[in-house]
N, C-alpha and C positions, 0 to 999 in steps of 0.2 A: 455435654458434649460442645468442646467448641466451636465458636460461629466462624472461626478462621481456619483456614488449612493453607501452608506452604509446601508445595514439592521441592525438592533441593536438586533434582537432576530432570534433566529434559534429554528426550530421544530425537536429536536433530537429524534434519535432511543433510545429505552426505556433502561434505566440503565443496567436490568437484561439481556437482550440480550449481550450488549458490554463485561457484565461480563464472560458469556459464550463464547464468540467471542476471549476472551483473550487465551482459551483452544486448540482452531482450529488453523491450519495451512492455510497459504495462497495457497497452493497448492489442499489441500482438498475443500476448499471454493469455489476455481474456479469451481473444477469439478463437487461441488453440485449442481453448479448453472445449470449445462447444458450446452446446446448451448450459451446461453449468457454469461456464465462464460468468454468465448475469449475475449467479448469485454469489461469485466470488468477489465481485468489484465492491469495494466500501462506496458508501454515498458520495455524492457529489460534494458534500459538504465538507470534506477532510481533503484539505489543501496543505500544499507546503508551504514554511514558512520562508523558504527562500527559493527562486527559481533556477532552474539549470541544474539539480542535482537528482541523481538516480542512485537508488539502494537495492539491494538483495541480501536477504539471511534469513536463519532460521527465527522462528518466534518464540519471545521469552514475555509470559503473559503475566498482568496484574489486574485483579479486579478490586477497585478501591470504594470504601464507604464514602458517602455526602460529604463535601467539604474536609475532607482527608485525603493525603496522599503517602501515609505509612508503609501500605503494600507495594506501590510502586518503588519506594526507595529500598525495600527489600527485594523486588525481582532486580530493580539495577545493581544491587549489592550480588546478587549471585549470578548476572549475566557475565558471558564470557565474549571475548573477541570476535568480532564479526555478527554477533546477534543482532535481532531489531525487538526492541523493546516494546510490547503493545499493551497498551494502558486505557482501561475503562471505568469510567465513573460516568454511572446512569444520571446523577444530578450534575451534570456538564456545567453549569454555572457556579455550583455552592463552591469550588475552591479549585485554583489552579493545580494542575499536575504537573508541570513542566517549567524550568527556568534555568537560571544561570548557572547556579551552582551545580545543579544535576548536569546540566550541558557539560561543564568541564570536567566532573568525574567519568561521565559516559565517553569522552574524548580519550581521557588517560586509560581508561580500560580497553580501548577500542571497539566499541560498538559501533555497527553501520549506521544505524540511526534509529528514531523514536516515532512511534505512530499514536496519538492520543485522542480518545473519543472523550474530550472535555476541553478544558482551558491550558494554554500555554501563555506565559507571561516572561518578562525581561527579554521580548524578541529581538530588540535592537542589538542588544550583545550575544542571543543566541545566533543572530543572523551572522555577526562579525567573526564568531568562534568556527561557523562553518559546519556544525554537527547538523545534518540533514533531520529535520523534524516536520512531521505532519501533523495536525491538530485539527479540532471543528471548530474552535473559538480562540480568541487573543483577548484576556482579559486579566488583570494583576490581581484580582482577589486573594487574600491569604488564606493558605489551607492548614488544619491541623493535622497531628500525625500522632495518633492515638486510636484510631479507627481501625474497624477488622475488614475484612475481605478474605481474598485469596490471590496466591502466587502460584505459576506454571500449574493451571488446570485448563479447561477449556473457558473461553469467554466468546459474546459476541460484540463485535466490535463495527458499529457503524453497518449493522444489517449483516456481517459474514460471520459464520462459525471460525473461529481461528482456537486451533491445537498448538500446545507449546511444540515445539521443533517444525511446525509446519514452515513454507517456503512464504516470505512476504517481500514482494516485489512494490517499488514505489517510484514514480517520476512525476514528471509535471501534470500528467494526467488524472494523477490518483495513487491510490492502493489497491492491490490484489493479492488475494492469500490463496495459493495452491496447497492442497493436501499434500503432507511429506511422501505420502507412498506413491502418488502420482506426478510427482515434481520432475523426473527423468524424463517422462514422455511429453510432458506439456512443456518443457524446455526444450527439447529435441524439435517440437512441432512449430514452436515459437520462432526457433532458428530458420526451419524450412521456411517459414512465412514471410521472415526478413529478408532471406536470398531473393525470393521471388518477387517483393517488394522493389528489392536494390535492382532486379533485371529490370522491373516495368518502370524504373525512373529512367533508367539508361534510354529505353523506346521512346519514353515523353521528351527527353533530351534531344531524341533524332527526330522528333515531330509527330509520334502517335498521339491520337485523343485520348484523353482518361474516358471519355464516353464508350470507347471500344474495349479498351484494356480493362476497363473494370466489370463488364459483363452487362454494363446496363444497356447496349444499344442492342444486343441479343433479346434480353428479357422484353424490352421494350416492343421490339419487332413482334413478340409472341402475344402482344395485349391489345384490345381492342380498342384503340384510341384513336379518335378523329382529329386529324391535323388539317387545318384551315389557312390558305395560304392569301392571308390577308390580317389586317389588324381588328382587333375584336369591337373597334368602334368605325370601321367603316361603314 
């Protein structure tokens, strides 16, 4: 039996949901998911190479052998416009998974962006080219292209289960994965949350206190907290 497997097709989240997801934030999506939203957030090690970018798109996945990025290249070749390539190499410092040439090809294909548990390199060029990339490490160590792995099968990327076709959303706060079957509900809830926050922002501009708007004042009032009208060292 082969140690590698590549699935050539992906059942993707609907394009109209992806379009709506481009307008919401990772923070709002994570909160809109409720308790499962904590498990949907990739760890804080996953950081953007360039500030100010936001993406949303269906996941195309690759799991790579230590020191090798052959399966990344196969997944990149199979990816479609608007996809987010999610690459996992558990031996993260064993070989770079992403770089300049892959970035140029991804831009030509129209990928939305790339998420890498592992090393990205050529980062000055990648930033200049403009493709949104998130990674856990920056290091130029050379990768081979002869290792086994798999493509378009479920992976665990920075603690999050990612299935091919799931909705990936990323911005300056990090990366969140929304299961494909739940994406429409979550995005709609995130949009509603953003509208409420816009209304709250207007109230702040009019002079309201975040202490009241956030609900903190009401919660605080119901707690047994002693307030002392003096300095602690009087």
